[in-house]
N, C-alpha and C positions, 0 to 999 in steps of 0.2 A: 121720147117715142121710139119703140123695138121696129129694126128694120124688117119687112117682109122677104119671105124667101126668094122672090125673083129680086129685089133690091141686093141681096145677098149675092147672086149668082152674076148679077151685072157687075157688080163690085168685084167679086174674083176674078170675073174675064177682064176687067179694066187693069187688075196687079197682074194678071199672068202676061195680058199682051204690054205692059210697063219691061217687065221682066224681059221681054223676049226683043222689046226696043234696045233696051238699054244694054243687054250683055251679047246679045248677037247681031240685030240689024245694024247697030250702031257699035259693032266692038270695034272697029278698026279707028273710029273717032276716039273713043274713049279709052284706047291703049295708053297705059302708061311707060314712057319712056324707060330703059333698064336703067337710065344713071337717075330716075326719081323713085325708085321700089326701094322696100325697106333691105337695107343691107344686111348679107349676111357675116354673122361670124363661126368661128369652130366649132363643129360638135364635140362634145364634152364625152371623153370615156375612149375604149378602143373598140375594134373592130371584130367581128364573129363569122366563123364558119358557118356555111347551111344552116343559115337563119330561117329561112320554110321548113325546115326539117325540128328546128329547135322551137319555133312557135307551134308547128301542129302537134308536136306532143305536148306542150306547155296547155294549149287550148284543149286537147282529149281530158287530160288531165282533171282539167275548171270544170269540162263538161259532164266529166262522172260525178264528180263531188257534187253540182247541179240539179243533175237528172235523179241521182240517188234520195230513195226517200221522199219523194216529190208530193206524192198524195198524202202527207200530213193534215191534222187538224187545220182547217182553217179559222181564222181570228175574225173580230167585228168587221174591220174593215173589209177585208175580201167579200165576207158573206152580203157584205151591203153591195158590193161591187158586184156580185150574182144577182142578187133578188132587186136592184134598181134597174140593171142593164140588160140583164137577158132577154126579159120580155118586150121590152122597146123596140120598134120597128127603127129599121137600121136610120131612115131619113129624119126620124124625132131625134135619136143620138146625136146626128151630126147638124142639125139645124135650130134644136131647142135643147142646150145643154142645161141642168137642173141646178148643177151644183157648182162653186169652184174647185172642189174636190176630184170633180169628173177626170178620169183619165180615159178620154175619147179614143183614141186609138187602139189601147189596151181592151176597151171594152168591144170596139168592132173585131179584133184578133181574138178575143174569147169566144164570141158569137161564133167564129168559124171551129175552131178548136172543138166547143161543147157541141154544137150542131152536127158534128161527124160523129165524136166518141162518147158524146152525154156528159151531163153535171156530174163532176166527179172532182177529186183534190187534185188531180193532176193534169186533168184538161184545162180548169181555170187557170194552173199556174204554168203551164207550158209555154205563152209566150212570155213569160217573164222571164223564164229558164233560158229560152233560147234568145233573147234581147242580152242575157249576163252573161253568155258563153260568146255571143259576138263582141263583146265589149272588150273580150281580152286581148284579141289581136288589134282591135283598135287602139287600146293603150300602147300597145307597141309601136303601130304608125305614129301616135300622138308623141309621143316617146323620141322617135327618128328626127323630130322637126329640131329638135336641139341635143339629142343623145347618139353616141354612136349606137353601134348594133348587140354589142353585150352587155350595156346598161340599159337600154331601150327593152331587151329580152328580159333582164332582171326584175324590170319594173311592170311587166307584163306576168312574171311568176308570179311576183307578190299580191297582185289581185286576183290571180285563179286560184289560190289559197286562202282568200281574205274570208276570214269568219264573218264580218258584216256584209261583204259581198255576196257571198254566197246565201247568206240570211234573206237577201232583198232579191236575190234572183229566183229563190221558192214564195217570193209573197206576191200574190195576185193582183199587182198592181202595175202603174207605169214607173216604178221608181228606174227600176234598171234600163226600160228603155229610154229615159231622160237622161241616163250617165252615157248608154250609146252615142245619142244622137248629139249631145254637148261635148265630147270626144272628138267627134265627127266632125261637127261645125267647124269648133276651133282650129281642129287640124288643117280644115280647108282654108278658114280664114287665114293664118299663116303663112299657108301656101302662096295664096292668091295676092297678100302683102308682099312676098318675096319674087314671085314667077310671074303675076300678073297673068295667069291661063283662062280663057274665060271659062274653061270645064270648073277650073277651080271656086268660080264666083257662084256659078252656078250650085254645084255642089255644096257651098256655102250655105246660099239661101234654102235649097231643098232639105237639106239636114237640119238647118236652124226650124224650119217649118214644122218637118214634122217632131222635132223636139216640143215645140207651141202645142200641136195633135196632142201628142202624149199628154200633156199636163201645163196648165196655166204657169207653173212655174219656167217654162220654156222661156217663156215670154220676159223673165230677169236675164236669160242668157243673151237673149237680144241686149237689153239695156245693158247690162255689164259690158258687152262689145263696144255700145255706144259710149259709155262713160269713158272707155279707154282711149277714146280717141283723141282727146286734146294731149293726153301722154304721146301717142303716138306722133302729134304733129310736133311736139317739143325735139322729139329722139330724131325727126328728120331733120329737123333746122340744126341739132345739135351734128349731124353729119353731114352738114352741108347739100341738103338733097331739098329740091323742091316741094314744098308740102303740099300745094293746091291738088295737081293731079289724083295723087294715091288717097288722100284723105276726102276727096270729091267722092272718088270712085266709091272708096271705105261706106263714106255716108250712103250713097245710092242704093247699094246692099243691103245695108240694116235696115234703111227705109223702106225699100220695097218690098223684103221681108217683114217687116214690123205691119205693112199695112195688109200683106195677105194674113198675116197672123191676125189680126183686128177684125178682117173680114169673116173668121173660121169662126169667131165667137160672137162675130155682130149680132146677132139675133137675138142671144141669152146675155149680152153683156151688163144691158142695166141691171136687168134680176139677179146676176149672180153679183154684183157691187151693192144693190139691197140688201142681200143674205149675206154678203161678208161682214157690213154694217151690224147686223144682229147679232153675228157670231165675236163681236169684240168685248172682252172681257168687262165684265161690270166693276164699278169705281169700289175698291176695297179687299177685290179679289186677289189673291197671291199674285204675285207678278209673272208674266211669263217667260221671264228671263230666269226665273228661279227654278221653275218647271223643268225650263229648256236646259241648265247646266246640271238639274239632276238626272233628269234623263240620259243626257251625255254621259256623264260617269258612271251611268249604270252600263250602259252600251259598251262603253270602252273597257270595264270592268270583264264585264261578260265575255268578250271577245279576245282580249288581249292578256287578262290576267294579271298576277304580280310581278311574274316575269317579264311582258312584254312591257308592263308601265314601266317596272324598272329600266329595260332597256334603252326604253324613250327618253326617261329624265336622264341615263347616264352620258346618251350621246346626244342630248338636246344641243348643248352649247357646241361642239365640234358641226353638229349638223348647220346650226346658224350660220355658223362662220363659212361653211361651203355653200349654204343657200345664198350668200351677201357675193360670194364671187360668183356664183351662178347668175345670179340679177345683174352684175357687172359685164355679164359678158351676152346677156339674152335679155336684156330688160322687158322688151316689147312683149317676147312669149311670156316672160315670169307673170307679168301685168293680165296678158289675156287668160293667163291660165288660172290668177285669181279673181278677176274681174265679176265672173258668176257668182261667186261665192259674197264677194263684197254687195252685189244690189242685192241678192236674196236679204244680207242683214242690213240694210239701210232700208228695202221696201216694208219689212215687216216692223222694224222699230218705226219707221215712220208712221204705220197704218194702227198700230196697238194691236196686231192680230195674235192669235198664238201662235207660236214659233216652235218649230220640232225639230230634233236634229236630223232627222228624214229628209228635211228641206236643203241638207248642208250634204248628200251622199256626193257631189261632184268633189269633196274632200278626198274620197279614196283614191281615186287616178292622181290627182295633183302631189297627194304624199307618195303614194308610189312613184312617181316619176321624178319629183321635186329631191327625196331624201336618198334616190340614187345618184341622180347627178349632184348633190351635194358633197354626198361622201367622195364619188370620185371627182370633183374638182377639188376636195379638200387636199387629198392626197394623189396625184396624180400616179405617182409609181406604184403605189399599194394598191394594186389591180385584185388583191384580196378582202381590201376593206369593205366596197360594197356588195361582193356576194357574202361574205362572214355573215353582214348586216342583214342580207334577205333570209339567208340559210337561217340565221335565229328566230326571225319574224314568221316563217314558214314552218318552224318548229314549233311556234307557239299557237299559230292558227289550227293547225293540225291536231295538237292537244285538245283545242276549244270545240272544233268541228263535231264531236260526237254528242254534244248537249244540243247541236241544230237538229239532228236526226231523232234523239231519245226524247227530248222536252219537247211538247207543243209550243208555238207561239200561243195558244189562247186555247187549253183544254176543254171547251165546251162538251164536246163529244162524249169524252171518255167520263167525266164528272158528271154527266147526265146519266149515263149508261149504269155508274155506280150507284148512283141516288135511285133510279127506279129498280134494280135490283134488291135494293135495301128497304125501299118503302112497301109498306101493305096496300091492299087495294084500297083502303079506304081513308088512306093517309093523302095528304096535300101537298105536291111538290110546285113551287112558284118560283119563277126567275125573277131577278131583280136586275134594275137600270141596265148596262151595256151586255150583259150576259143572255137579255131578251132574245136578240137577232140568233143568235147562236144556236139557241133553245129551242126556235122556231124555225131554223133549219136543218137542226139535225133530228127531231123529233120524229118525223115521218120516215126518216132514213135509219131507224135503228130497227136491227133484226126483230128486236123482243118490244117494238113500240109498244106501249099502253093505249089499250083503248080509252081510259079516262084524259081527259085535258090536264096540261099543264098550265097552271096559272101566271099571269104577270102583275108586276108591279115597277110605278117608277117612282113611287115617293114612300114617305114612310105613311102617309095618311090611306093610300090605297091599299097596303101593306096590311094596316091597321082594320081595313073594312074586310078585308078576306078573313082574319081570323077571325073577328067577330060575327062574319057569316057562317064560319063553321069552329064553334067554340070548343067541340068535344073531338075534334079530329087533330093528328099529331102532324105537323108540318115540317116541311123540308125545305130550305131557303138556299138557293144558288145567290152568290153575291162573286164581286170580282175584288181584288186589291184597292181599287180604286177608293174603296170604302177607308181605307190611312192614307189617303192623300189629302194634302193640307188642304187642297183646294174644296173639299166636299164636306158636307155639311155633317156636324155630330149629332143629328137627330138621329140617323140610321145607326149610331154607334150606340148611342145612350138605350134605342128599343133594343138591341140584340143584347148588351148588357145585363137588363132585367129579365130577356124570357127566352133566351137562346142560348146553346152551347154549341161551338165547332167541332163539326164532327170527322173533315178531314180538308186538307188542302193538297191542291193539284197545281204542281209550280207551271210557270209558264216563261218563255224567253223574253215576253215583252215587259218591260216593266211596269207594274200594276195589274197586269193582266191575269194572274193566277186567279184559278176560282176556288171558291172557299164554299163549304158546304154546311148548311148550318142545321139544327134541328131544337123543333121548342115541341114541347108534350100537351 
């Protein structure tokens, strides 16, 4: 039975009272003795003069890359975010989430930006860009938990020009926000384990809760931190530290935050679980891991190219050796960095739900701080090694970034405009499958929008019905590259082969999201 709004309000107030009681009202009784806290290890790398100036410059460069050409064509997921959430009242968004893919915090911020400046590409993406920009200094602060200033700044620079992070910072979803809050919550947790300051415990709970409010995947960050507790206990024992005080306080912080997160989705959680069950792949379908690895390879090839991938292969063994040394010096930090990735993989494998590379974007900050730290640890006297590696990857990213701005994520608007310009007044224009939301969104926004309607079909049977209804008209059909995916039924391909010819292909930066225009007499 789903909880009502009053029940959720009472539960939320109880969770808030628990936080206040635990970390403020009883702060002294819960205080961990300095001898029982997580021991510090020497940081890796070298110092840096004027870090604020360096960080400001790097963040400005990252901001320019994320704000440039922000108003490009929206793709299907972005359009669904706009159409499903903008017209819903705020209280409905908060109290009744309708999908496990809802990005609640992002939807609320998007309502603000579009309410002020209208619904355009850049207004719906502005919150993503802002979160992406803020992640650059956040990664520097995260790196400083085990790196010295120079190496932490190199990690921030690597993220600032990252092809993939720029791409997702221009995607009207909550992915860049989740990266930010995961970086912040992990940083505050490490600080709390070492210093036991009330503000770090509260900031940990607050940023972790904001991550859950951004996406349900944020809950797996909490799960990952909870899974790391046994390892934390073993390390404390190995250091001769009493386990109970710090482990108990950490468990309390994660538990209270988890209760608040459960309350956030409490009303809609049963419905979300039922819907997730219907999204499980059918028996005999192409395995989700096959699609995952295919998409991952496509994304890495797009962002790194041959030079970047070759660099990673060549430096792979030395980096692994340095990573082993980093792990020996800062084992708890390494485990906390990797825990959200492990929890996400375990959760999706256990449930059998579709798994996509974007669910593992936390790997970008982990890679940035990890590879710089590993190279610095591998050759402490060779200060040039981490900087040279970062410079090479920065060059690779800068070479790849023009495609982010030149090629749309999904070219629905440009392909629709091209088709309408070439089709006659008596021709039929039909959208098929995942092109339909984009066509519906952009059709009234085109300057030369036709008075005639554009048809839609979700199956070969519906497409044949349209063709049979108008046998004397020329048909222009818009599909995506999904028709070439191994998980798609071959009926459409057989139908196209018998009647249609491909008129034009519009490339996309998302795998299998290119738009294909077909014509049939």
